[in-house]
C-alpha positions in Angstrom: 53.9 -93.3 71.4 50.8 -91.0 70.8 48.6 -89.8 73.6 45.0 -91.0 73.7 42.2 -88.9 75.2 39.3 -90.7 76.8 36.4 -89.0 78.4 36.0 -89.6 82.1 32.5 -91.1 81.6 34.0 -93.7 79.0 36.7 -94.7 81.5 34.0 -95.2 84.2 31.9 -97.4 81.8 35.2 -99.4 81.1 35.8 -99.9 84.8 32.4 -101.5 85.3 32.5 -105.2 86.4 30.8 -106.2 83.2 34.2 -106.5 81.4 35.9 -108.1 84.4 39.1 -107.0 86.2 41.3 -106.6 83.2 43.3 -103.6 82.2 41.7 -100.9 80.2 43.7 -102.0 77.1 42.5 -105.6 77.5 38.9 -104.5 77.9 39.2 -102.4 74.8 40.6 -105.5 72.9 37.8 -107.5 74.2 35.3 -105.0 72.9 37.1 -105.0 69.5 37.0 -108.7 69.3 33.3 -108.8 70.0 32.7 -106.3 67.3 35.0 -108.0 64.8 33.2 -111.3 65.5 29.8 -109.6 65.1 30.8 -108.3 61.7 32.4 -111.5 60.6 29.2 -113.3 61.5 27.1 -110.9 59.3 29.4 -111.4 56.3 29.4 -115.3 56.9 25.6 -115.2 57.1 25.3 -113.3 53.8 27.7 -115.8 52.3 25.6 -118.7 53.5 22.4 -117.1 52.2 23.8 -116.6 48.6 25.4 -120.0 48.7 21.9 -121.5 49.3 20.3 -119.2 46.7 22.6 -120.2 43.9 23.7 -123.6 45.1 27.3 -122.9 44.8 30.3 -121.0 46.2 31.2 -117.5 45.2 34.2 -118.7 43.2 32.0 -121.1 41.2 29.4 -118.3 40.8 32.2 -116.1 39.2 33.7 -119.0 37.3 30.4 -119.7 35.6 29.9 -116.1 34.8 26.4 -116.3 36.2 25.9 -112.6 36.1 26.3 -112.6 32.4 24.5 -115.8 31.9 21.3 -114.4 33.7 21.3 -111.3 31.5 22.9 -108.8 33.9 19.7 -108.5 35.8 19.6 -106.2 38.8 19.0 -108.9 41.3 21.9 -111.0 40.1 24.2 -108.0 39.9 23.3 -106.9 43.4 23.8 -110.4 44.7 27.3 -110.6 43.1 28.2 -107.3 44.7 26.8 -108.3 48.1 28.6 -111.6 47.8 31.8 -110.0 46.8 31.6 -107.6 49.9 30.8 -110.6 52.2 33.8 -112.6 51.0 36.1 -109.7 51.4 34.6 -108.9 54.7 35.2 -112.5 55.9 38.9 -112.3 55.0 39.3 -108.9 56.5 37.7 -109.7 59.8 39.5 -113.0 60.2 42.8 -111.1 59.6 41.9 -108.5 62.1 40.8 -111.1 64.7 44.1 -113.0 64.2 46.2 -109.7 64.7 44.1 -108.7 67.7 44.6 -112.2 69.4 48.3 -112.0 68.7 48.4 -108.7 70.6 46.7 -110.4 73.5 49.4 -113.1 73.8 52.1 -113.0 71.0 53.6 -116.3 72.2 50.5 -118.3 72.5 49.5 -120.7 69.7 46.1 -119.5 68.6 43.4 -122.1 68.4 41.4 -122.4 65.2 38.7 -119.8 66.1 36.8 -117.7 63.6 
């Protein structure tokens, strides 16, 4: 196992009551979960915005070749790239959350959370 060096000031912050009486490892996992959820929500928000704008899902957007249909305009190209990033981010952060939650309790059945 590798050694991890944490500044004393960082440890003091982790020991504050804000995060409860958990172990340092559990507190770090709590902070990671919060960050993963924040990023997941950002990607989901982008997906919702573009779903409303185009009135369809990303898969339908791609299947209908909307970028080509709209003449490869900058706005549509940018939306396509942003949307693809959002869809990939949603999958990535859902996967990271699943793995992180399994670390917390590998025997527990995880509820359907984001």
